[in-house]
mmCIF file of the N, C-alpha and C atoms, coordinates in Angstrom:
data_MODEL
# 
_entry.id   MODEL 
# 
loop_
_atom_site.group_PDB 
_atom_site.id 
_atom_site.type_symbol 
_atom_site.label_atom_id 
_atom_site.label_alt_id 
_atom_site.label_comp_id 
_atom_site.label_asym_id 
_atom_site.label_entity_id 
_atom_site.label_seq_id 
_atom_site.pdbx_PDB_ins_code 
_atom_site.Cartn_x 
_atom_site.Cartn_y 
_atom_site.Cartn_z 
_atom_site.occupancy 
_atom_site.B_iso_or_equiv 
_atom_site.pdbx_formal_charge 
_atom_site.auth_seq_id 
_atom_site.auth_comp_id 
_atom_site.auth_asym_id 
_atom_site.auth_atom_id 
_atom_site.pdbx_PDB_model_num 
ATOM 1   N N  . MET A 1 1  ? -77.970  -18.211 -50.294 1.00 0.00 ? 1  MET A N  1 
ATOM 2   C CA . MET A 1 1  ? -78.196  -17.020 -51.034 1.00 0.00 ? 1  MET A CA 1 
ATOM 3   C C  . MET A 1 1  ? -79.354  -17.887 -52.330 1.00 0.00 ? 1  MET A C  1 
ATOM 4   N N  . ILE A 1 2  ? -79.310  -18.995 -52.828 1.00 0.00 ? 2  ILE A N  1 
ATOM 5   C CA . ILE A 1 2  ? -80.166  -19.230 -53.605 1.00 0.00 ? 2  ILE A CA 1 
ATOM 6   C C  . ILE A 1 2  ? -81.510  -19.550 -53.227 1.00 0.00 ? 2  ILE A C  1 
ATOM 7   N N  . TYR A 1 3  ? -81.803  -19.324 -52.091 1.00 0.00 ? 3  TYR A N  1 
ATOM 8   C CA . TYR A 1 3  ? -83.253  -19.192 -51.722 1.00 0.00 ? 3  TYR A CA 1 
ATOM 9   C C  . TYR A 1 3  ? -83.763  -17.616 -51.985 1.00 0.00 ? 3  TYR A C  1 
ATOM 10  N N  . TYR A 1 4  ? -82.784  -17.049 -51.561 1.00 0.00 ? 4  TYR A N  1 
ATOM 11  C CA . TYR A 1 4  ? -83.111  -15.297 -51.795 1.00 0.00 ? 4  TYR A CA 1 
ATOM 12  C C  . TYR A 1 4  ? -83.206  -15.236 -53.311 1.00 0.00 ? 4  TYR A C  1 
ATOM 13  N N  . LEU A 1 5  ? -82.535  -15.700 -54.280 1.00 0.00 ? 5  LEU A N  1 
ATOM 14  C CA . LEU A 1 5  ? -82.525  -15.352 -55.812 1.00 0.00 ? 5  LEU A CA 1 
ATOM 15  C C  . LEU A 1 5  ? -83.794  -15.980 -56.375 1.00 0.00 ? 5  LEU A C  1 
ATOM 16  N N  . ARG A 1 6  ? -84.054  -17.215 -55.595 1.00 0.00 ? 6  ARG A N  1 
ATOM 17  C CA . ARG A 1 6  ? -85.463  -17.915 -56.101 1.00 0.00 ? 6  ARG A CA 1 
ATOM 18  C C  . ARG A 1 6  ? -86.523  -17.357 -55.799 1.00 0.00 ? 6  ARG A C  1 
ATOM 19  N N  . GLY A 1 7  ? -86.364  -16.604 -54.595 1.00 0.00 ? 7  GLY A N  1 
ATOM 20  C CA . GLY A 1 7  ? -87.780  -15.535 -53.799 1.00 0.00 ? 7  GLY A CA 1 
ATOM 21  C C  . GLY A 1 7  ? -87.738  -14.647 -55.037 1.00 0.00 ? 7  GLY A C  1 
ATOM 22  N N  . TYR A 1 8  ? -86.791  -13.894 -55.251 1.00 0.00 ? 8  TYR A N  1 
ATOM 23  C CA . TYR A 1 8  ? -86.945  -12.523 -55.741 1.00 0.00 ? 8  TYR A CA 1 
ATOM 24  C C  . TYR A 1 8  ? -87.011  -13.115 -57.346 1.00 0.00 ? 8  TYR A C  1 
ATOM 25  N N  . ALA A 1 9  ? -86.856  -14.172 -58.295 1.00 0.00 ? 9  ALA A N  1 
ATOM 26  C CA . ALA A 1 9  ? -87.177  -14.392 -59.071 1.00 0.00 ? 9  ALA A CA 1 
ATOM 27  C C  . ALA A 1 9  ? -88.931  -14.899 -59.106 1.00 0.00 ? 9  ALA A C  1 
ATOM 28  N N  . TYR A 1 10 ? -89.453  -15.351 -58.367 1.00 0.00 ? 10 TYR A N  1 
ATOM 29  C CA . TYR A 1 10 ? -90.596  -15.462 -58.261 1.00 0.00 ? 10 TYR A CA 1 
ATOM 30  C C  . TYR A 1 10 ? -91.125  -14.753 -58.000 1.00 0.00 ? 10 TYR A C  1 
ATOM 31  N N  . THR A 1 11 ? -90.927  -13.413 -57.154 1.00 0.00 ? 11 THR A N  1 
ATOM 32  C CA . THR A 1 11 ? -91.475  -12.025 -57.040 1.00 0.00 ? 11 THR A CA 1 
ATOM 33  C C  . THR A 1 11 ? -91.762  -11.366 -58.362 1.00 0.00 ? 11 THR A C  1 
ATOM 34  N N  . GLU A 1 12 ? -90.768  -11.627 -58.883 1.00 0.00 ? 12 GLU A N  1 
ATOM 35  C CA . GLU A 1 12 ? -90.489  -10.971 -60.450 1.00 0.00 ? 12 GLU A CA 1 
ATOM 36  C C  . GLU A 1 12 ? -91.822  -11.662 -61.526 1.00 0.00 ? 12 GLU A C  1 
ATOM 37  N N  . LEU A 1 13 ? -92.296  -12.594 -61.254 1.00 0.00 ? 13 LEU A N  1 
ATOM 38  C CA . LEU A 1 13 ? -93.231  -13.663 -62.100 1.00 0.00 ? 13 LEU A CA 1 
ATOM 39  C C  . LEU A 1 13 ? -94.352  -13.503 -61.208 1.00 0.00 ? 13 LEU A C  1 
ATOM 40  N N  . LYS A 1 14 ? -94.534  -12.745 -59.931 1.00 0.00 ? 14 LYS A N  1 
ATOM 41  C CA . LYS A 1 14 ? -95.921  -12.648 -59.791 1.00 0.00 ? 14 LYS A CA 1 
ATOM 42  C C  . LYS A 1 14 ? -96.272  -13.621 -58.679 1.00 0.00 ? 14 LYS A C  1 
ATOM 43  N N  . GLU A 1 15 ? -95.351  -14.574 -58.511 1.00 0.00 ? 15 GLU A N  1 
ATOM 44  C CA . GLU A 1 15 ? -95.952  -15.709 -58.008 1.00 0.00 ? 15 GLU A CA 1 
ATOM 45  C C  . GLU A 1 15 ? -95.513  -15.537 -56.483 1.00 0.00 ? 15 GLU A C  1 
ATOM 46  N N  . TYR A 1 16 ? -96.132  -14.763 -55.898 1.00 0.00 ? 16 TYR A N  1 
ATOM 47  C CA . TYR A 1 16 ? -96.008  -14.133 -54.452 1.00 0.00 ? 16 TYR A CA 1 
ATOM 48  C C  . TYR A 1 16 ? -95.776  -15.274 -53.422 1.00 0.00 ? 16 TYR A C  1 
ATOM 49  N N  . GLU A 1 17 ? -96.691  -16.192 -53.141 1.00 0.00 ? 17 GLU A N  1 
ATOM 50  C CA . GLU A 1 17 ? -96.561  -17.338 -52.333 1.00 0.00 ? 17 GLU A CA 1 
ATOM 51  C C  . GLU A 1 17 ? -95.395  -18.516 -52.340 1.00 0.00 ? 17 GLU A C  1 
ATOM 52  N N  . ARG A 1 18 ? -94.780  -18.382 -53.680 1.00 0.00 ? 18 ARG A N  1 
ATOM 53  C CA . ARG A 1 18 ? -93.798  -19.407 -53.859 1.00 0.00 ? 18 ARG A CA 1 
ATOM 54  C C  . ARG A 1 18 ? -92.691  -18.334 -53.441 1.00 0.00 ? 18 ARG A C  1 
ATOM 55  N N  . ALA A 1 19 ? -92.440  -17.281 -53.373 1.00 0.00 ? 19 ALA A N  1 
ATOM 56  C CA . ALA A 1 19 ? -91.587  -16.039 -53.335 1.00 0.00 ? 19 ALA A CA 1 
ATOM 57  C C  . ALA A 1 19 ? -91.593  -16.177 -51.882 1.00 0.00 ? 19 ALA A C  1 
ATOM 58  N N  . GLU A 1 20 ? -92.405  -15.706 -51.298 1.00 0.00 ? 20 GLU A N  1 
ATOM 59  C CA . GLU A 1 20 ? -92.374  -15.760 -49.732 1.00 0.00 ? 20 GLU A CA 1 
ATOM 60  C C  . GLU A 1 20 ? -91.843  -17.010 -48.885 1.00 0.00 ? 20 GLU A C  1 
ATOM 61  N N  . GLN A 1 21 ? -92.398  -18.141 -49.734 1.00 0.00 ? 21 GLN A N  1 
ATOM 62  C CA . GLN A 1 21 ? -91.599  -19.327 -48.841 1.00 0.00 ? 21 GLN A CA 1 
ATOM 63  C C  . GLN A 1 21 ? -90.099  -19.137 -49.405 1.00 0.00 ? 21 GLN A C  1 
ATOM 64  N N  . GLU A 1 22 ? -89.559  -18.782 -50.104 1.00 0.00 ? 22 GLU A N  1 
ATOM 65  C CA . GLU A 1 22 ? -88.073  -18.906 -50.455 1.00 0.00 ? 22 GLU A CA 1 
ATOM 66  C C  . GLU A 1 22 ? -87.071  -17.972 -49.663 1.00 0.00 ? 22 GLU A C  1 
ATOM 67  N N  . LEU A 1 23 ? -88.085  -16.648 -49.795 1.00 0.00 ? 23 LEU A N  1 
ATOM 68  C CA . LEU A 1 23 ? -87.337  -15.686 -48.999 1.00 0.00 ? 23 LEU A CA 1 
ATOM 69  C C  . LEU A 1 23 ? -87.465  -16.044 -47.265 1.00 0.00 ? 23 LEU A C  1 
ATOM 70  N N  . LYS A 1 24 ? -88.417  -16.448 -47.010 1.00 0.00 ? 24 LYS A N  1 
ATOM 71  C CA . LYS A 1 24 ? -88.619  -16.919 -45.564 1.00 0.00 ? 24 LYS A CA 1 
ATOM 72  C C  . LYS A 1 24 ? -87.508  -18.118 -45.320 1.00 0.00 ? 24 LYS A C  1 
ATOM 73  N N  . GLU A 1 25 ? -87.245  -18.809 -46.331 1.00 0.00 ? 25 GLU A N  1 
ATOM 74  C CA . GLU A 1 25 ? -85.858  -19.867 -45.831 1.00 0.00 ? 25 GLU A CA 1 
ATOM 75  C C  . GLU A 1 25 ? -84.821  -19.028 -46.396 1.00 0.00 ? 25 GLU A C  1 
ATOM 76  N N  . SER A 1 26 ? -84.762  -18.023 -46.736 1.00 0.00 ? 26 SER A N  1 
ATOM 77  C CA . SER A 1 26 ? -83.395  -17.437 -47.024 1.00 0.00 ? 26 SER A CA 1 
ATOM 78  C C  . SER A 1 26 ? -82.592  -16.780 -45.245 1.00 0.00 ? 26 SER A C  1 
ATOM 79  N N  . VAL A 1 27 ? -83.743  -16.137 -44.982 1.00 0.00 ? 27 VAL A N  1 
ATOM 80  C CA . VAL A 1 27 ? -83.664  -15.481 -43.408 1.00 0.00 ? 27 VAL A CA 1 
ATOM 81  C C  . VAL A 1 27 ? -83.613  -16.707 -42.523 1.00 0.00 ? 27 VAL A C  1 
ATOM 82  N N  . ARG A 1 28 ? -84.167  -17.992 -42.818 1.00 0.00 ? 28 ARG A N  1 
ATOM 83  C CA . ARG A 1 28 ? -84.199  -19.044 -41.314 1.00 0.00 ? 28 ARG A CA 1 
ATOM 84  C C  . ARG A 1 28 ? -82.770  -19.393 -41.379 1.00 0.00 ? 28 ARG A C  1 
ATOM 85  N N  . LEU A 1 29 ? -82.266  -19.619 -42.390 1.00 0.00 ? 29 LEU A N  1 
ATOM 86  C CA . LEU A 1 29 ? -80.935  -20.074 -42.937 1.00 0.00 ? 29 LEU A CA 1 
ATOM 87  C C  . LEU A 1 29 ? -79.695  -19.117 -42.250 1.00 0.00 ? 29 LEU A C  1 
ATOM 88  N N  . ASP A 1 30 ? -79.888  -17.966 -42.197 1.00 0.00 ? 30 ASP A N  1 
ATOM 89  C CA . ASP A 1 30 ? -78.994  -17.048 -42.394 1.00 0.00 ? 30 ASP A CA 1 
ATOM 90  C C  . ASP A 1 30 ? -79.941  -15.744 -41.588 1.00 0.00 ? 30 ASP A C  1 
ATOM 91  N N  . SER A 1 31 ? -79.673  -15.795 -39.999 1.00 0.00 ? 31 SER A N  1 
ATOM 92  C CA . SER A 1 31 ? -80.507  -14.839 -39.881 1.00 0.00 ? 31 SER A CA 1 
ATOM 93  C C  . SER A 1 31 ? -80.012  -13.312 -39.493 1.00 0.00 ? 31 SER A C  1 
ATOM 94  N N  . ASN A 1 32 ? -78.841  -13.286 -40.191 1.00 0.00 ? 32 ASN A N  1 
ATOM 95  C CA . ASN A 1 32 ? -78.533  -12.480 -40.475 1.00 0.00 ? 32 ASN A CA 1 
ATOM 96  C C  . ASN A 1 32 ? -78.244  -11.392 -42.050 1.00 0.00 ? 32 ASN A C  1 
ATOM 97  N N  . PHE A 1 33 ? -78.977  -11.988 -43.027 1.00 0.00 ? 33 PHE A N  1 
ATOM 98  C CA . PHE A 1 33 ? -79.100  -11.591 -44.081 1.00 0.00 ? 33 PHE A CA 1 
ATOM 99  C C  . PHE A 1 33 ? -80.128  -10.753 -44.133 1.00 0.00 ? 33 PHE A C  1 
ATOM 100 N N  . HIS A 1 34 ? -79.651  -9.312  -44.200 1.00 0.00 ? 34 HIS A N  1 
ATOM 101 C CA . HIS A 1 34 ? -80.745  -8.357  -44.166 1.00 0.00 ? 34 HIS A CA 1 
ATOM 102 C C  . HIS A 1 34 ? -81.257  -7.776  -45.424 1.00 0.00 ? 34 HIS A C  1 
ATOM 103 N N  . GLU A 1 35 ? -80.811  -8.089  -46.258 1.00 0.00 ? 35 GLU A N  1 
ATOM 104 C CA . GLU A 1 35 ? -81.293  -8.168  -47.775 1.00 0.00 ? 35 GLU A CA 1 
ATOM 105 C C  . GLU A 1 35 ? -82.511  -9.354  -47.871 1.00 0.00 ? 35 GLU A C  1 
ATOM 106 N N  . GLY A 1 36 ? -82.648  -10.354 -47.131 1.00 0.00 ? 36 GLY A N  1 
ATOM 107 C CA . GLY A 1 36 ? -83.518  -11.372 -47.286 1.00 0.00 ? 36 GLY A CA 1 
ATOM 108 C C  . GLY A 1 36 ? -84.766  -10.471 -46.576 1.00 0.00 ? 36 GLY A C  1 
ATOM 109 N N  . TYR A 1 37 ? -84.495  -9.761  -45.609 1.00 0.00 ? 37 TYR A N  1 
ATOM 110 C CA . TYR A 1 37 ? -85.467  -9.371  -44.859 1.00 0.00 ? 37 TYR A CA 1 
ATOM 111 C C  . TYR A 1 37 ? -86.343  -8.152  -45.411 1.00 0.00 ? 37 TYR A C  1 
ATOM 112 N N  . TYR A 1 38 ? -85.393  -7.365  -46.082 1.00 0.00 ? 38 TYR A N  1 
ATOM 113 C CA . TYR A 1 38 ? -85.959  -6.105  -46.844 1.00 0.00 ? 38 TYR A CA 1 
ATOM 114 C C  . TYR A 1 38 ? -86.907  -6.696  -48.013 1.00 0.00 ? 38 TYR A C  1 
ATOM 115 N N  . TYR A 1 39 ? -86.395  -7.597  -48.770 1.00 0.00 ? 39 TYR A N  1 
ATOM 116 C CA . TYR A 1 39 ? -87.317  -7.978  -49.872 1.00 0.00 ? 39 TYR A CA 1 
ATOM 117 C C  . TYR A 1 39 ? -88.819  -8.564  -49.368 1.00 0.00 ? 39 TYR A C  1 
ATOM 118 N N  . LEU A 1 40 ? -88.178  -9.647  -48.030 1.00 0.00 ? 40 LEU A N  1 
ATOM 119 C CA . LEU A 1 40 ? -89.351  -10.025 -47.392 1.00 0.00 ? 40 LEU A CA 1 
ATOM 120 C C  . LEU A 1 40 ? -90.564  -9.185  -47.466 1.00 0.00 ? 40 LEU A C  1 
ATOM 121 N N  . ALA A 1 41 ? -90.127  -7.978  -46.638 1.00 0.00 ? 41 ALA A N  1 
ATOM 122 C CA . ALA A 1 41 ? -90.762  -6.733  -45.898 1.00 0.00 ? 41 ALA A CA 1 
ATOM 123 C C  . ALA A 1 41 ? -91.693  -6.312  -47.151 1.00 0.00 ? 41 ALA A C  1 
ATOM 124 N N  . LEU A 1 42 ? -90.560  -6.372  -48.386 1.00 0.00 ? 42 LEU A N  1 
ATOM 125 C CA . LEU A 1 42 ? -91.316  -5.303  -49.485 1.00 0.00 ? 42 LEU A CA 1 
ATOM 126 C C  . LEU A 1 42 ? -92.276  -6.490  -50.352 1.00 0.00 ? 42 LEU A C  1 
ATOM 127 N N  . LEU A 1 43 ? -92.212  -7.747  -50.200 1.00 0.00 ? 43 LEU A N  1 
ATOM 128 C CA . LEU A 1 43 ? -93.243  -8.849  -50.776 1.00 0.00 ? 43 LEU A CA 1 
ATOM 129 C C  . LEU A 1 43 ? -94.570  -8.469  -49.776 1.00 0.00 ? 43 LEU A C  1 
ATOM 130 N N  . ASN A 1 44 ? -94.403  -8.554  -48.483 1.00 0.00 ? 44 ASN A N  1 
ATOM 131 C CA . ASN A 1 44 ? -95.222  -8.412  -47.452 1.00 0.00 ? 44 ASN A CA 1 
ATOM 132 C C  . ASN A 1 44 ? -96.036  -6.873  -47.356 1.00 0.00 ? 44 ASN A C  1 
ATOM 133 N N  . ALA A 1 45 ? -95.504  -6.042  -47.746 1.00 0.00 ? 45 ALA A N  1 
ATOM 134 C CA . ALA A 1 45 ? -96.236  -4.876  -48.171 1.00 0.00 ? 45 ALA A CA 1 
ATOM 135 C C  . ALA A 1 45 ? -97.171  -4.771  -49.551 1.00 0.00 ? 45 ALA A C  1 
ATOM 136 N N  . GLU A 1 46 ? -96.422  -5.381  -50.652 1.00 0.00 ? 46 GLU A N  1 
ATOM 137 C CA . GLU A 1 46 ? -97.231  -5.823  -51.854 1.00 0.00 ? 46 GLU A CA 1 
ATOM 138 C C  . GLU A 1 46 ? -98.366  -6.395  -51.759 1.00 0.00 ? 46 GLU A C  1 
ATOM 139 N N  . LEU A 1 47 ? -98.228  -7.240  -50.783 1.00 0.00 ? 47 LEU A N  1 
ATOM 140 C CA . LEU A 1 47 ? -99.488  -8.257  -50.514 1.00 0.00 ? 47 LEU A CA 1 
ATOM 141 C C  . LEU A 1 47 ? -100.598 -7.703  -49.262 1.00 0.00 ? 47 LEU A C  1 
ATOM 142 N N  . ASN A 1 48 ? -99.896  -6.380  -48.951 1.00 0.00 ? 48 ASN A N  1 
ATOM 143 C CA . ASN A 1 48 ? -100.686 -5.746  -47.812 1.00 0.00 ? 48 ASN A CA 1 
ATOM 144 C C  . ASN A 1 48 ? -100.851 -6.175  -46.363 1.00 0.00 ? 48 ASN A C  1 
ATOM 145 N N  . HIS A 1 49 ? -100.054 -6.979  -46.134 1.00 0.00 ? 49 HIS A N  1 
ATOM 146 C CA . HIS A 1 49 ? -99.275  -7.593  -44.822 1.00 0.00 ? 49 HIS A CA 1 
ATOM 147 C C  . HIS A 1 49 ? -98.579  -6.824  -44.272 1.00 0.00 ? 49 HIS A C  1 
ATOM 148 N N  . VAL A 1 50 ? -99.342  -5.626  -43.533 1.00 0.00 ? 50 VAL A N  1 
ATOM 149 C CA . VAL A 1 50 ? -98.081  -4.487  -43.223 1.00 0.00 ? 50 VAL A CA 1 
ATOM 150 C C  . VAL A 1 50 ? -97.560  -5.085  -41.668 1.00 0.00 ? 50 VAL A C  1 
ATOM 151 N N  . ASP A 1 51 ? -98.252  -5.467  -41.080 1.00 0.00 ? 51 ASP A N  1 
ATOM 152 C CA . ASP A 1 51 ? -97.413  -5.746  -40.037 1.00 0.00 ? 51 ASP A CA 1 
ATOM 153 C C  . ASP A 1 51 ? -96.677  -6.558  -39.778 1.00 0.00 ? 51 ASP A C  1 
ATOM 154 N N  . GLU A 1 52 ? -96.529  -7.683  -40.925 1.00 0.00 ? 52 GLU A N  1 
ATOM 155 C CA . GLU A 1 52 ? -95.283  -8.327  -40.913 1.00 0.00 ? 52 GLU A CA 1 
ATOM 156 C C  . GLU A 1 52 ? -94.042  -8.074  -41.788 1.00 0.00 ? 52 GLU A C  1 
ATOM 157 N N  . ALA A 1 53 ? -94.599  -6.889  -43.027 1.00 0.00 ? 53 ALA A N  1 
ATOM 158 C CA . ALA A 1 53 ? -93.610  -6.001  -43.648 1.00 0.00 ? 53 ALA A CA 1 
ATOM 159 C C  . ALA A 1 53 ? -92.860  -5.042  -42.425 1.00 0.00 ? 53 ALA A C  1 
ATOM 160 N N  . LYS A 1 54 ? -93.625  -4.388  -41.376 1.00 0.00 ? 54 LYS A N  1 
ATOM 161 C CA . LYS A 1 54 ? -92.900  -3.592  -40.530 1.00 0.00 ? 54 LYS A CA 1 
ATOM 162 C C  . LYS A 1 54 ? -91.920  -4.369  -39.664 1.00 0.00 ? 54 LYS A C  1 
ATOM 163 N N  . GLU A 1 55 ? -92.257  -5.480  -39.462 1.00 0.00 ? 55 GLU A N  1 
ATOM 164 C CA . GLU A 1 55 ? -91.433  -6.900  -38.389 1.00 0.00 ? 55 GLU A CA 1 
ATOM 165 C C  . GLU A 1 55 ? -90.004  -7.147  -39.459 1.00 0.00 ? 55 GLU A C  1 
ATOM 166 N N  . ASN A 1 56 ? -90.360  -7.295  -40.480 1.00 0.00 ? 56 ASN A N  1 
ATOM 167 C CA . ASN A 1 56 ? -89.110  -7.719  -41.630 1.00 0.00 ? 56 ASN A CA 1 
ATOM 168 C C  . ASN A 1 56 ? -88.343  -6.606  -41.828 1.00 0.00 ? 56 ASN A C  1 
ATOM 169 N N  . VAL A 1 57 ? -88.702  -5.577  -42.053 1.00 0.00 ? 57 VAL A N  1 
ATOM 170 C CA . VAL A 1 57 ? -87.832  -4.372  -42.459 1.00 0.00 ? 57 VAL A CA 1 
ATOM 171 C C  . VAL A 1 57 ? -87.216  -4.016  -40.736 1.00 0.00 ? 57 VAL A C  1 
ATOM 172 N N  . GLU A 1 58 ? -87.604  -4.090  -39.669 1.00 0.00 ? 58 GLU A N  1 
ATOM 173 C CA . GLU A 1 58 ? -87.216  -3.947  -38.600 1.00 0.00 ? 58 GLU A CA 1 
ATOM 174 C C  . GLU A 1 58 ? -86.269  -5.091  -38.251 1.00 0.00 ? 58 GLU A C  1 
ATOM 175 N N  . LYS A 1 59 ? -85.879  -6.121  -38.469 1.00 0.00 ? 59 LYS A N  1 
ATOM 176 C CA . LYS A 1 59 ? -85.108  -7.279  -38.653 1.00 0.00 ? 59 LYS A CA 1 
ATOM 177 C C  . LYS A 1 59 ? -84.087  -6.571  -39.220 1.00 0.00 ? 59 LYS A C  1 
ATOM 178 N N  . ALA A 1 60 ? -84.267  -6.139  -40.654 1.00 0.00 ? 60 ALA A N  1 
ATOM 179 C CA . ALA A 1 60 ? -83.362  -6.029  -41.541 1.00 0.00 ? 60 ALA A CA 1 
ATOM 180 C C  . ALA A 1 60 ? -82.225  -4.620  -40.770 1.00 0.00 ? 60 ALA A C  1 
ATOM 181 N N  . LEU A 1 61 ? -83.267  -3.539  -40.118 1.00 0.00 ? 61 LEU A N  1 
ATOM 182 C CA . LEU A 1 61 ? -82.724  -2.420  -39.743 1.00 0.00 ? 61 LEU A CA 1 
ATOM 183 C C  . LEU A 1 61 ? -81.819  -2.923  -38.391 1.00 0.00 ? 61 LEU A C  1 
ATOM 184 N N  . GLU A 1 62 ? -82.325  -3.842  -37.875 1.00 0.00 ? 62 GLU A N  1 
ATOM 185 C CA . GLU A 1 62 ? -81.226  -4.403  -36.571 1.00 0.00 ? 62 GLU A CA 1 
ATOM 186 C C  . GLU A 1 62 ? -79.841  -4.720  -37.011 1.00 0.00 ? 62 GLU A C  1 
ATOM 187 N N  . ILE A 1 63 ? -80.198  -5.428  -38.127 1.00 0.00 ? 63 ILE A N  1 
ATOM 188 C CA . ILE A 1 63 ? -78.602  -5.867  -38.478 1.00 0.00 ? 63 ILE A CA 1 
ATOM 189 C C  . ILE A 1 63 ? -77.947  -4.787  -39.415 1.00 0.00 ? 63 ILE A C  1 
ATOM 190 N N  . GLU A 1 64 ? -78.487  -3.620  -40.146 1.00 0.00 ? 64 GLU A N  1 
ATOM 191 C CA . GLU A 1 64 ? -78.004  -3.063  -41.068 1.00 0.00 ? 64 GLU A CA 1 
ATOM 192 C C  . GLU A 1 64 ? -78.489  -1.582  -40.526 1.00 0.00 ? 64 GLU A C  1 
ATOM 193 N N  . PRO A 1 65 ? -78.559  -0.790  -39.589 1.00 0.00 ? 65 PRO A N  1 
ATOM 194 C CA . PRO A 1 65 ? -79.023  0.354   -39.197 1.00 0.00 ? 65 PRO A CA 1 
ATOM 195 C C  . PRO A 1 65 ? -79.021  1.438   -39.891 1.00 0.00 ? 65 PRO A C  1 
ATOM 196 N N  . ALA A 1 66 ? -77.649  1.646   -40.923 1.00 0.00 ? 66 ALA A N  1 
ATOM 197 C CA . ALA A 1 66 ? -77.597  2.956   -41.757 1.00 0.00 ? 66 ALA A CA 1 
ATOM 198 C C  . ALA A 1 66 ? -78.310  2.900   -42.918 1.00 0.00 ? 66 ALA A C  1 
ATOM 199 N N  . ASN A 1 67 ? -78.763  1.803   -43.284 1.00 0.00 ? 67 ASN A N  1 
ATOM 200 C CA . ASN A 1 67 ? -78.923  1.500   -44.652 1.00 0.00 ? 67 ASN A CA 1 
ATOM 201 C C  . ASN A 1 67 ? -80.323  2.409   -44.779 1.00 0.00 ? 67 ASN A C  1 
ATOM 202 N N  . LYS A 1 68 ? -80.148  3.273   -45.824 1.00 0.00 ? 68 LYS A N  1 
ATOM 203 C CA . LYS A 1 68 ? -81.462  4.250   -46.003 1.00 0.00 ? 68 LYS A CA 1 
ATOM 204 C C  . LYS A 1 68 ? -82.600  3.855   -47.136 1.00 0.00 ? 68 LYS A C  1 
ATOM 205 N N  . LYS A 1 69 ? -82.112  2.699   -47.834 1.00 0.00 ? 69 LYS A N  1 
ATOM 206 C CA . LYS A 1 69 ? -83.474  2.222   -48.039 1.00 0.00 ? 69 LYS A CA 1 
ATOM 207 C C  . LYS A 1 69 ? -84.541  1.516   -47.063 1.00 0.00 ? 69 LYS A C  1 
ATOM 208 N N  . TYR A 1 70 ? -83.892  0.523   -46.190 1.00 0.00 ? 70 TYR A N  1 
ATOM 209 C CA . TYR A 1 70 ? -84.340  0.145   -45.137 1.00 0.00 ? 70 TYR A CA 1 
ATOM 210 C C  . TYR A 1 70 ? -85.219  1.301   -44.314 1.00 0.00 ? 70 TYR A C  1 
ATOM 211 N N  . GLN A 1 71 ? -84.590  2.349   -44.107 1.00 0.00 ? 71 GLN A N  1 
ATOM 212 C CA . GLN A 1 71 ? -84.964  3.411   -43.122 1.00 0.00 ? 71 GLN A CA 1 
ATOM 213 C C  . GLN A 1 71 ? -86.309  3.996   -43.981 1.00 0.00 ? 71 GLN A C  1 
ATOM 214 N N  . ASP A 1 72 ? -86.029  4.514   -45.310 1.00 0.00 ? 72 ASP A N  1 
ATOM 215 C CA . ASP A 1 72 ? -87.475  4.693   -46.634 1.00 0.00 ? 72 ASP A CA 1 
ATOM 216 C C  . ASP A 1 72 ? -88.588  3.853   -46.216 1.00 0.00 ? 72 ASP A C  1 
ATOM 217 N N  . LEU A 1 73 ? -88.505  2.656   -46.210 1.00 0.00 ? 73 LEU A N  1 
ATOM 218 C CA . LEU A 1 73 ? -89.449  1.819   -46.226 1.00 0.00 ? 73 LEU A CA 1 
ATOM 219 C C  . LEU A 1 73 ? -89.981  1.710   -44.921 1.00 0.00 ? 73 LEU A C  1 
ATOM 220 N N  . GLN A 1 74 ? -89.247  1.849   -43.983 1.00 0.00 ? 74 GLN A N  1 
ATOM 221 C CA . GLN A 1 74 ? -89.764  1.625   -42.535 1.00 0.00 ? 74 GLN A CA 1 
ATOM 222 C C  . GLN A 1 74 ? -90.645  2.929   -42.774 1.00 0.00 ? 74 GLN A C  1 
ATOM 223 N N  . ARG A 1 75 ? -90.251  4.043   -42.784 1.00 0.00 ? 75 ARG A N  1 
ATOM 224 C CA . ARG A 1 75 ? -90.827  5.472   -42.899 1.00 0.00 ? 75 ARG A CA 1 
ATOM 225 C C  . ARG A 1 75 ? -92.299  5.204   -43.382 1.00 0.00 ? 75 ARG A C  1 
ATOM 226 N N  . LYS A 1 76 ? -92.294  4.399   -44.722 1.00 0.00 ? 76 LYS A N  1 
ATOM 227 C CA . LYS A 1 76 ? -93.467  4.234   -45.204 1.00 0.00 ? 76 LYS A CA 1 
ATOM 228 C C  . LYS A 1 76 ? -94.569  3.629   -44.912 1.00 0.00 ? 76 LYS A C  1 
ATOM 229 N N  . LEU A 1 77 ? -94.189  2.567   -44.226 1.00 0.00 ? 77 LEU A N  1 
ATOM 230 C CA . LEU A 1 77 ? -94.694  1.529   -43.474 1.00 0.00 ? 77 LEU A CA 1 
ATOM 231 C C  . LEU A 1 77 ? -95.586  1.960   -42.243 1.00 0.00 ? 77 LEU A C  1 
ATOM 232 N N  . ASN A 1 78 ? -94.936  3.083   -41.650 1.00 0.00 ? 78 ASN A N  1 
ATOM 233 C CA . ASN A 1 78 ? -95.322  3.687   -40.115 1.00 0.00 ? 78 ASN A CA 1 
ATOM 234 C C  . ASN A 1 78 ? -96.285  4.850   -40.572 1.00 0.00 ? 78 ASN A C  1 
# 
């Protein structure tokens, strides 16, 4: 959870490279951490890394398929 929180904080500070590293570590340590995948997808989208964003939001949806935020992001990316 600490990696996720640091990733979120770095995103707010617009330190995107550090944010990405922290968020990737959060999902590496817990492959079922759908929030980590979602925020990583948001960050990817912000950086215009659309393919990575799609991949990460799909992972979030595999874990939490009924989540409307995740579904909305997936629609926006497609």
